[in-house]
C-alpha positions in Angstrom: 9.1 -3.4 12.9 8.6 -0.9 10.4 4.8 0.9 9.1 4.4 2.2 6.1 2.0 4.1 5.6 1.4 5.1 1.5 -1.7 7.6 0.9 -2.9 6.4 -3.1 -5.4 8.9 -4.6 -7.6 7.6 -6.5 -9.2 9.3 -10.3 -12.2 10.4 -9.8 -14.3 7.2 -8.6 -12.7 4.9 -9.7 -12.3 4.2 -5.2 -14.4 0.7 -5.8 -12.4 -0.5 -9.0 -9.4 0.2 -6.2 -10.7 -2.0 -3.7 -10.7 -4.6 -6.3 -7.5 -4.1 -8.0 -6.3 -4.3 -4.6 -8.1 -7.9 -3.4 -6.5 -9.2 -6.8 -2.6 -8.1 -6.1 -3.5 -8.9 -2.2 -1.4 -12.5 -1.7 1.3 -10.7 -3.8 1.9 -7.9 -0.2 0.6 -10.9 3.0 3.3 -13.0 0.3 6.1 -10.8 0.8 9.1 -11.7 3.0 9.1 -9.5 6.9 5.1 -9.2 5.8 2.9 -9.2 8.8 0.0 -7.8 7.7 -1.7 -4.9 6.8 -5.4 -2.7 5.8 -6.5 -0.4 2.8 -8.4 2.5 4.2 -10.8 5.0 2.5 -10.5 8.4 4.0 -14.7 9.7 5.5 -13.6 13.6 3.7 -12.4 12.6 0.2 -13.9 9.6 -1.3 -11.2 9.2 -3.7 -8.2 9.2 -1.3 -7.1 5.7 0.6 -4.6 4.8 3.1 -3.0 1.6 2.4 -1.1 1.2 6.1 1.3 -1.8 6.2 3.9 -3.6 9.2 7.4 -5.0 8.1 9.5 -6.5 10.1 11.9 -3.2 9.4 12.6 -1.8 6.7 15.0 -3.7 5.1 12.0 -5.5 4.5 9.9 -3.3 2.6 12.7 -1.0 0.8 15.3 -3.9 0.1 13.1 -6.7 0.0 9.4 -6.3 -1.8 10.6 -2.7 -3.7 12.5 -4.5 -5.7 10.3 -8.1 -7.0 8.2 -8.6 -9.7 5.9 -8.9 -7.2 5.5 -6.0 -6.4 6.2 -4.3 -9.9 2.7 -6.7 -9.9 1.7 -5.6 -7.4 1.4 -1.6 -8.5 0.9 -2.1 -12.4 -2.6 -3.6 -10.6 -3.2 -0.1 -8.3 -1.3 2.9 -11.0 -3.3 3.0 -14.4 -6.8 3.5 -10.9 -4.1 6.2 -9.5 -4.4 9.6 -10.2 -0.4 10.7 -8.8 2.6 8.8 -7.4 1.3 7.6 -4.2 3.2 8.8 -0.8 5.1 6.3 1.2 6.6 7.6 4.4 7.2 4.7 7.0 7.3 5.1 11.0 8.4 3.3 13.9 5.5 0.9 15.3 4.1 2.3 18.2 5.1 6.1 17.3 3.6 8.9 19.5 1.2 11.0 16.9 
């Protein structure tokens, strides 16, 4: 299992709109082959910053499966107008030490 961590910085004041947009496209992510679970959380100290954490079966399921898919294009099309910059995305192994 691999964990995708994506930092989403939204345009000022657009946190609620991002949450609504995410809720609308959540099924696209959840239906992706290799998707195990996910969560979207708002930072406590930077209200216009969110963390999207997605557990994938393996790295290939994300980068070779979901990323190039039409579902991913629709997923990002809903979120991108609300973002002030491209998401920062990294992958870490499940159970990595802090």
